[in-house]
DSSP file (Angstrom, degrees, kcal/mol; ACC not computed):
  #  RESIDUE AA STRUCTURE BP1 BP2  ACC     N-H-->O    O-->H-N    N-H-->O    O-->H-N    TCO  KAPPA ALPHA  PHI   PSI    X-CA   Y-CA   Z-CA
    1    1 A M              0   0    0      0, 0.0     2,-0.0     0, 0.0     0, 0.0   0.000 360.0 360.0 360.0 134.6   92.7  -89.3   18.5
    2    2 A S     >  -     0   0    0      1,-0.1     4,-2.1     4,-0.0     5,-0.2  -0.269 360.0-114.5 -73.8 160.6   95.6  -87.6   20.3
    3    3 A R  H  > S+     0   0    0      1,-0.2     4,-2.3     2,-0.2     5,-0.2   0.890 115.4  53.9 -60.7 -41.3   95.2  -85.8   23.6
    4    4 A K  H  > S+     0   0    0      1,-0.2     4,-2.2     2,-0.2    -1,-0.2   0.928 109.4  46.8 -61.1 -47.0   96.1  -82.4   21.9
    5    5 A N  H  > S+     0   0    0      1,-0.2     4,-2.1     2,-0.2    -1,-0.2   0.889 110.9  52.8 -63.9 -39.0   93.4  -82.8   19.2
    6    6 A L  H  X S+     0   0    0     -4,-2.1     4,-1.5     1,-0.2    -1,-0.2   0.929 110.7  46.0 -63.1 -45.2   90.8  -83.8   21.7
    7    7 A S  H  X S+     0   0    0     -4,-2.3     4,-0.7     1,-0.2    -1,-0.2   0.871 112.5  50.6 -68.2 -35.4   91.4  -80.7   23.9
    8    8 A Q  H  < S+     0   0    0     -4,-2.2     3,-0.4     1,-0.2    -1,-0.2   0.862 111.8  47.8 -69.0 -34.3   91.5  -78.4   20.9
    9    9 A Q  H  < S+     0   0    0     -4,-2.1    -1,-0.2     1,-0.2    -2,-0.2   0.772 109.7  53.0 -75.8 -25.3   88.2  -79.8   19.6
   10   10 A S  H  < S+     0   0    0     -4,-1.5    -1,-0.2    -5,-0.2    -2,-0.2   0.566  96.7  78.5 -89.9  -7.2   86.5  -79.5   23.0
   11   11 A L  S  < S-     0   0    0     -4,-0.7     5,-0.0    -3,-0.4     0, 0.0  -0.797  85.9-111.0-102.6 143.0   87.3  -75.9   23.6
   12   12 A P    >>  -     0   0    0      0, 0.0     4,-2.1     0, 0.0     3,-0.7  -0.372  31.1-114.9 -64.4 149.4   85.4  -72.9   22.1
   13   13 A P  H 3> S+     0   0    0      0, 0.0     4,-2.5     0, 0.0     5,-0.2   0.848 115.3  57.6 -55.3 -36.6   87.5  -71.0   19.5
   14   14 A S  H 3> S+     0   0    0      1,-0.2     4,-1.8     2,-0.2     5,-0.1   0.871 107.3  48.0 -65.0 -34.7   87.5  -67.9   21.7
   15   15 A I  H <> S+     0   0    0     -3,-0.7     4,-2.4     2,-0.2    -1,-0.2   0.913 110.4  51.0 -70.9 -42.8   89.1  -69.8   24.6
   16   16 A L  H  X S+     0   0    0     -4,-2.1     4,-2.1     1,-0.2    -2,-0.2   0.906 110.2  50.5 -59.2 -41.1   91.7  -71.3   22.3
   17   17 A H  H  X S+     0   0    0     -4,-2.5     4,-2.2     1,-0.2    -1,-0.2   0.900 109.3  50.8 -63.6 -41.0   92.5  -67.8   21.0
   18   18 A S  H  X S+     0   0    0     -4,-1.8     4,-2.4     2,-0.2    -2,-0.2   0.891 108.6  51.6 -64.2 -39.5   92.8  -66.5   24.6
   19   19 A I  H  X S+     0   0    0     -4,-2.4     4,-2.1     2,-0.2    -1,-0.2   0.899 109.5  50.1 -64.2 -40.5   95.2  -69.4   25.5
   20   20 A V  H  X S+     0   0    0     -4,-2.1     4,-2.2     2,-0.2    -2,-0.2   0.913 110.4  50.4 -62.7 -42.7   97.3  -68.5   22.4
   21   21 A Q  H  X S+     0   0    0     -4,-2.2     4,-2.2     1,-0.2    -2,-0.2   0.902 108.5  51.9 -63.4 -41.1   97.4  -64.8   23.6
   22   22 A L  H  X S+     0   0    0     -4,-2.4     4,-2.1     1,-0.2    -1,-0.2   0.909 109.2  50.5 -61.9 -41.1   98.5  -65.8   27.1
   23   23 A G  H  X S+     0   0    0     -4,-2.1     4,-2.2     1,-0.2    -1,-0.2   0.907 109.6  50.3 -61.7 -42.1  101.3  -67.9   25.6
   24   24 A E  H  X S+     0   0    0     -4,-2.2     4,-2.6     1,-0.2    -1,-0.2   0.881 108.7  52.8 -63.5 -38.0  102.4  -64.9   23.5
   25   25 A R  H  X S+     0   0    0     -4,-2.2     4,-2.5     2,-0.2    -1,-0.2   0.887 108.3  50.0 -65.7 -39.2  102.3  -62.7   26.6
   26   26 A V  H  X S+     0   0    0     -4,-2.1     4,-2.4     2,-0.2    -2,-0.2   0.925 111.4  49.6 -63.3 -44.0  104.6  -65.1   28.5
   27   27 A R  H  X S+     0   0    0     -4,-2.2     4,-2.4     2,-0.2    -2,-0.2   0.921 111.5  48.1 -61.2 -45.1  107.0  -65.1   25.5
   28   28 A I  H  X S+     0   0    0     -4,-2.6     4,-2.5     1,-0.2    -1,-0.2   0.923 112.0  49.2 -62.0 -45.0  107.0  -61.3   25.4
   29   29 A A  H  X S+     0   0    0     -4,-2.5     4,-1.2     1,-0.2    -1,-0.2   0.891 111.1  50.5 -62.6 -39.3  107.6  -61.0   29.2
   30   30 A R  H  <>S+     0   0    0     -4,-2.4     5,-2.2     1,-0.2     3,-0.3   0.929 112.2  46.7 -63.5 -45.0  110.5  -63.6   28.9
   31   31 A K  H ><5S+     0   0    0     -4,-2.4     3,-1.8     1,-0.2    -2,-0.2   0.879 106.8  57.1 -67.0 -37.8  112.1  -61.7   26.1
   32   32 A R  H 3<5S+     0   0    0     -4,-2.5    -1,-0.2     1,-0.3    -2,-0.2   0.813 107.5  49.5 -61.4 -29.1  111.8  -58.3   27.9
   33   33 A R  T 3<5S-     0   0    0     -4,-1.2    -1,-0.3    -3,-0.3    -2,-0.2   0.353 114.0-122.6 -90.4   5.1  113.7  -59.9   30.7
   34   34 A A  T < 5 +     0   0    0     -3,-1.8     2,-0.4     1,-0.2    -3,-0.2   0.869  58.5 153.4  55.4  41.5  116.4  -61.1   28.3
   35   35 A M      < -     0   0    0     -5,-2.2    -1,-0.2     4,-0.0     2,-0.1  -0.847  40.1-134.0-101.4 135.0  115.9  -64.7   29.4
   36   36 A T     >  -     0   0    0     -2,-0.4     4,-2.3    -3,-0.1     5,-0.2  -0.426  24.9-113.4 -76.9 161.9  116.6  -67.5   27.0
   37   37 A M  H  > S+     0   0    0      1,-0.2     4,-2.7     2,-0.2     5,-0.2   0.888 118.6  54.0 -62.0 -38.1  114.1  -70.3   26.8
   38   38 A E  H  > S+     0   0    0      2,-0.2     4,-2.2     1,-0.2    -1,-0.2   0.921 109.2  47.3 -62.9 -44.4  116.7  -72.7   28.3
   39   39 A D  H  > S+     0   0    0      2,-0.2     4,-2.1     1,-0.2    -2,-0.2   0.933 115.5  44.4 -63.0 -46.4  117.2  -70.4   31.4
   40   40 A M  H  X S+     0   0    0     -4,-2.3     4,-1.8     2,-0.2    -2,-0.2   0.930 112.9  50.2 -66.6 -44.6  113.4  -69.9   31.9
   41   41 A A  H  X>S+     0   0    0     -4,-2.7     5,-2.4     1,-0.2     4,-0.8   0.899 110.1  52.1 -60.0 -40.0  112.6  -73.6   31.5
   42   42 A S  H ><5S+     0   0    0     -4,-2.2     3,-0.7    -5,-0.2    -1,-0.2   0.913 109.5  48.2 -62.3 -43.5  115.3  -74.5   33.9
   43   43 A R  H 3<5S+     0   0    0     -4,-2.1    -1,-0.2     1,-0.2    -2,-0.2   0.789 113.2  48.7 -67.3 -27.6  113.9  -72.1   36.5
   44   44 A M  H 3<5S-     0   0    0     -4,-1.8    -1,-0.2    -5,-0.2    -2,-0.2   0.579 109.5-125.0 -85.8 -10.7  110.5  -73.5   36.0
   45   45 A F  T <<5S+     0   0    0     -4,-0.8     2,-0.3    -3,-0.7    -3,-0.2   0.879  74.5 110.1  62.9  40.4  111.8  -77.1   36.3
   46   46 A V  S   <S-     0   0    0     -5,-2.4    -1,-0.3    -6,-0.1    -2,-0.2  -0.831  73.5 -92.4-131.1 172.3  110.3  -78.0   32.9
   47   47 A T     >  -     0   0    0     -2,-0.3     4,-1.9     1,-0.1     5,-0.2  -0.445  31.8-115.0 -82.3 161.4  111.8  -78.9   29.5
   48   48 A R  H  > S+     0   0    0      1,-0.2     4,-2.5     2,-0.2     5,-0.2   0.866 118.2  58.1 -61.0 -35.8  112.4  -76.3   26.8
   49   49 A K  H  > S+     0   0    0      2,-0.2     4,-2.3     1,-0.2    -1,-0.2   0.893 104.1  50.3 -62.5 -40.9  109.9  -78.1   24.7
   50   50 A T  H  > S+     0   0    0      2,-0.2     4,-2.2     1,-0.2    -1,-0.2   0.917 111.0  48.9 -64.4 -42.7  107.2  -77.6   27.4
   51   51 A L  H  X S+     0   0    0     -4,-1.9     4,-2.7     2,-0.2    -2,-0.2   0.903 109.8  52.1 -62.7 -40.4  108.0  -73.9   27.6
   52   52 A A  H  X S+     0   0    0     -4,-2.5     4,-1.5     1,-0.2    -2,-0.2   0.908 108.9  50.2 -61.8 -41.3  107.8  -73.7   23.8
   53   53 A R  H  X>S+     0   0    0     -4,-2.3     5,-2.6     2,-0.2     4,-0.6   0.902 110.8  49.9 -63.0 -40.7  104.3  -75.4   23.9
   54   54 A L  H ><5S+     0   0    0     -4,-2.2     3,-1.2     1,-0.2    -2,-0.2   0.942 110.8  48.5 -61.9 -48.1  103.2  -72.9   26.6
   55   55 A E  H 3<5S+     0   0    0     -4,-2.7    -1,-0.2     1,-0.3    -2,-0.2   0.752 109.3  53.4 -67.6 -23.4  104.4  -69.9   24.5
   56   56 A K  H 3<5S-     0   0    0     -4,-1.5    -1,-0.3    -5,-0.2    -2,-0.2   0.560 118.6-110.9 -85.4  -9.0  102.7  -71.3   21.4
   57   57 A G  T <<5 +     0   0    0     -3,-1.2    -3,-0.2    -4,-0.6   -37,-0.2   0.814  48.4 176.2  85.6  31.5   99.4  -71.6   23.3
   58   58 A D    > < -     0   0    0     -5,-2.6     3,-1.6     1,-0.2    -1,-0.2  -0.596  23.5-150.7 -69.7 118.5   99.0  -75.3   23.5
   59   59 A P  T 3  S+     0   0    0      0, 0.0    -1,-0.2     0, 0.0    -5,-0.0   0.603  89.8  70.3 -69.4  -9.4   95.9  -76.0   25.5
   60   60 A G  T 3  S+     0   0    0     -7,-0.1     2,-0.3     2,-0.1    -6,-0.1   0.567  72.4 104.4 -83.3  -8.5   97.4  -79.3   26.7
   61   61 A V  S <  S-     0   0    0     -3,-1.6     5,-0.0    -8,-0.1   -10,-0.0  -0.564  80.2-110.4 -74.1 135.3  100.0  -77.5   28.9
   62   62 A S     >  -     0   0    0     -2,-0.3     4,-1.6     1,-0.1     3,-0.3  -0.198  11.6-122.6 -69.4 156.8   99.0  -77.7   32.5
   63   63 A F  H  > S+     0   0    0      1,-0.2     4,-2.8     2,-0.2     5,-0.2   0.835 112.7  61.7 -63.8 -33.7   97.9  -74.7   34.6
   64   64 A A  H  > S+     0   0    0      1,-0.2     4,-2.3     2,-0.2    -1,-0.2   0.870 102.2  50.7 -62.5 -37.4  100.7  -75.5   37.0
   65   65 A V  H  > S+     0   0    0     -3,-0.3     4,-2.1     2,-0.2    -1,-0.2   0.912 111.2  48.4 -66.3 -42.2  103.3  -74.9   34.2
   66   66 A F  H  X S+     0   0    0     -4,-1.6     4,-2.1     2,-0.2    -2,-0.2   0.928 112.2  48.6 -61.8 -45.7  101.6  -71.6   33.4
   67   67 A A  H  X S+     0   0    0     -4,-2.8     4,-2.1     1,-0.2    -2,-0.2   0.887 110.0  52.6 -62.5 -39.2  101.6  -70.6   37.1
   68   68 A S  H  X S+     0   0    0     -4,-2.3     4,-2.4     2,-0.2    -1,-0.2   0.894 107.2  52.0 -63.4 -40.5  105.3  -71.5   37.3
   69   69 A A  H  X S+     0   0    0     -4,-2.1     4,-1.9     1,-0.2    -2,-0.2   0.917 109.3  49.5 -62.6 -43.2  106.1  -69.3   34.3
   70   70 A L  H  X>S+     0   0    0     -4,-2.1     5,-3.4     1,-0.2     6,-0.7   0.888 110.0  51.9 -62.9 -38.2  104.3  -66.4   35.9
   71   71 A W  H ><5S+     0   0    0     -4,-2.1     3,-1.1     4,-0.2    -2,-0.2   0.932 109.1  48.9 -63.8 -46.3  106.3  -67.0   39.1
   72   72 A V  H 3<5S+     0   0    0     -4,-2.4    -1,-0.2     1,-0.3    -2,-0.2   0.865 113.6  47.9 -61.0 -36.0  109.6  -67.0   37.3
   73   73 A L  H 3<5S-     0   0    0     -4,-1.9    -1,-0.3    -5,-0.2    -2,-0.2   0.536 115.8-115.6 -82.9  -7.0  108.6  -63.8   35.5
   74   74 A G  T <<5S+     0   0    0     -3,-1.1    -3,-0.2    -4,-0.6     3,-0.2   0.745  88.2 110.3  78.4  23.8  107.5  -62.2   38.8
   75   75 A L    > < +     0   0    0     -5,-3.4     3,-1.7    -6,-0.2     4,-0.3   0.171  31.2 114.1-113.7  15.1  103.9  -61.9   37.7
   76   76 A E  G >   +     0   0    0     -6,-0.7     3,-1.6     1,-0.3     4,-0.4   0.769  65.6  68.7 -64.1 -25.5  102.4  -64.5   40.0
   77   77 A K  G >  S+     0   0    0      1,-0.3     3,-1.0    -3,-0.2     4,-0.3   0.775  87.3  69.1 -64.1 -23.3  100.3  -62.0   41.9
   78   78 A D  G X  S+     0   0    0     -3,-1.7     3,-1.2     1,-0.2     4,-0.3   0.735  84.0  71.4 -65.7 -21.9   98.2  -61.5   38.7
   79   79 A L  G X  S+     0   0    0     -3,-1.6     3,-1.5    -4,-0.3    -1,-0.2   0.840  87.7  63.6 -61.9 -32.3   96.9  -65.1   39.2
   80   80 A L  G <  S+     0   0    0     -3,-1.0    -1,-0.2    -4,-0.4    -2,-0.2   0.674  93.7  61.0 -69.6 -15.6   94.8  -63.8   42.1
   81   81 A S  G X  S+     0   0    0     -3,-1.2     3,-1.2    -4,-0.3     2,-0.4   0.596  79.0 105.6 -85.7  -9.4   92.8  -61.5   39.8
   82   82 A I  T <  S-     0   0    0     -3,-1.5    -3,-0.0    -4,-0.3     5,-0.0  -0.586 102.1 -11.2 -73.4 124.5   91.5  -64.5   37.9
   83   83 A A  T 3  S-     0   0    0     -2,-0.4    -1,-0.3     1,-0.2     5,-0.1   0.809  87.2-178.2  56.3  35.0   87.8  -65.1   38.8
   84   84 A A    X   -     0   0    0     -3,-1.2     3,-1.9     1,-0.1     4,-0.4  -0.459  29.8-132.3 -64.2 130.7   88.0  -62.7   41.7
   85   85 A P  G >  S+     0   0    0      0, 0.0     3,-1.2     0, 0.0    -1,-0.1   0.838 104.9  57.2 -55.7 -35.8   84.6  -62.7   43.5
   86   86 A E  G 3  S+     0   0    0      1,-0.3    -2,-0.1     6,-0.0    -3,-0.0   0.645 107.9  48.1 -73.2 -12.1   84.5  -58.9   43.6
   87   87 A Q  G <  S+     0   0    0     -3,-1.9     2,-1.6     1,-0.1    -1,-0.3   0.346  80.3 108.5-104.5   4.2   84.8  -58.8   39.8
   88   88 A D    <>  +     0   0    0     -3,-1.2     4,-2.6    -4,-0.4     5,-0.2  -0.615  41.4 174.4 -85.1  84.5   82.1  -61.4   39.2
   89   89 A K  H  > S+     0   0    0     -2,-1.6     4,-2.2     1,-0.2    -1,-0.2   0.879  77.2  47.7 -62.0 -41.0   79.4  -59.1   37.8
   90   90 A I  H  > S+     0   0    0      2,-0.2     4,-2.7     1,-0.2    -1,-0.2   0.930 113.1  48.2 -67.3 -44.8   77.0  -61.9   36.9
   91   91 A G  H  > S+     0   0    0      1,-0.2     4,-2.4     2,-0.2    -2,-0.2   0.900 112.1  49.1 -62.0 -41.6   77.4  -63.6   40.3
   92   92 A I  H  X S+     0   0    0     -4,-2.6     4,-2.2     2,-0.2    -1,-0.2   0.906 111.5  50.0 -64.3 -41.9   76.9  -60.3   42.1
   93   93 A F  H  X S+     0   0    0     -4,-2.2     4,-1.9    -5,-0.2    -2,-0.2   0.933 111.8  47.4 -61.8 -46.4   73.8  -59.6   40.0
   94   94 A Q  H  X S+     0   0    0     -4,-2.7     4,-1.2     1,-0.2    -2,-0.2   0.895 111.2  51.8 -63.2 -39.5   72.4  -63.1   40.7
   95   95 A E  H  < S+     0   0    0     -4,-2.4     4,-0.5     1,-0.2     3,-0.3   0.900 108.9  50.1 -63.7 -40.8   73.1  -62.7   44.4
   96   96 A R  H >< S+     0   0    0     -4,-2.2     3,-1.0     1,-0.2    -1,-0.2   0.851 104.8  58.1 -67.1 -34.1   71.3  -59.4   44.6
   97   97 A K  H 3< S+     0   0    0     -4,-1.9    -1,-0.2     1,-0.2    -2,-0.2   0.823 103.7  53.8 -64.1 -29.9   68.3  -60.9   42.8
   98   98 A R  T 3< S+     0   0    0     -4,-1.2    -1,-0.2    -3,-0.3    -2,-0.2   0.572  83.1 108.7 -82.5  -8.9   68.0  -63.5   45.7
   99   99 A L  S <  S-     0   0    0     -3,-1.0     2,-0.0    -4,-0.5    -3,-0.0  -0.438  77.4-110.9 -68.1 140.7   67.9  -60.8   48.4
  100  100 A P        -     0   0    0      0, 0.0    -1,-0.1     0, 0.0     3,-0.1  -0.356  12.4-133.3 -69.4 152.8   64.5  -60.4   50.0
  101  101 A E  S    S+     0   0    0      1,-0.2     2,-0.4    -2,-0.0    -2,-0.0   0.875  92.1  26.0 -72.1 -36.8   62.5  -57.3   49.4
  102  102 A R        -     0   0    0      2,-0.0     2,-0.5    -3,-0.0    -1,-0.2  -0.948  68.7-148.6-126.9 147.6   61.8  -56.9   53.1
  103  103 A V        -     0   0    0     -2,-0.4     2,-0.3    -3,-0.1     0, 0.0  -0.975  21.8-170.4-115.1 123.6   63.5  -58.1   56.2
  104  104 A R        -     0   0    0     -2,-0.5     3,-0.1     1,-0.0    -2,-0.0  -0.802  28.1-103.2-113.7 153.9   61.3  -59.0   59.1
  105  105 A R        -     0   0    0     -2,-0.3     2,-0.1     1,-0.1    -1,-0.0  -0.437  48.8 -97.2 -67.8 146.8   62.1  -59.8   62.7
  106  106 A P        -     0   0    0      0, 0.0     2,-0.4     0, 0.0    -1,-0.1  -0.418  41.6-109.9 -65.8 142.1   61.8  -63.5   63.5
  107  107 A R        -     0   0    0     -2,-0.1     2,-0.5    -3,-0.1    -3,-0.0  -0.573  30.0-142.2 -75.1 128.6   58.5  -64.4   65.0
  108  108 A S        -     0   0    0     -2,-0.4    -1,-0.0     1,-0.1    -3,-0.0  -0.814  16.8-171.1 -97.1 126.5   58.9  -65.2   68.7
  109  109 A D        +     0   0    0     -2,-0.5     2,-0.3     2,-0.1    -1,-0.1   0.483  56.2 108.7 -90.8  -4.5   56.8  -68.1   70.1
  110  110 A D        -     0   0    0      1,-0.1     2,-0.6     2,-0.0    -2,-0.1  -0.569  68.5-134.9 -75.4 132.4   57.9  -67.3   73.6
  111  111 A L        -     0   0    0     -2,-0.3     2,-0.8     2,-0.0    -2,-0.1  -0.775  15.2-154.9 -86.8 125.1   55.2  -65.8   75.7
  112  112 A D              0   0    0     -2,-0.6    -2,-0.0     1,-0.1    -1,-0.0  -0.861 360.0 360.0-106.3 103.4   56.6  -62.9   77.7
  113  113 A F              0   0    0     -2,-0.8    -1,-0.1     0, 0.0    -2,-0.0   0.410 360.0 360.0 -98.8 360.0   54.5  -62.2   80.9
């Protein structure tokens, strides 16, 4: 079984759809900047074929290639919003559940005469 087929079978359909959408967004951003695939691939230090795979939503394309595409497009700051701790609603909820109901002073074993 090829690597591509294995990665497509191991990902949920919703994730595969999201990867395809991200590729389409990269393609749209490239076209809005009037960049050819050859120019963008050259700036990313990848082949045109790799860029084409990214824009088609191939899940086998590395995250580094995606990050490089965002950098070339001037969108790299958007990477910092991915999995940002302050936007992790489930994590914040779980953290709040672990907070104690009462906070007490530590018990001191020192005798103060």
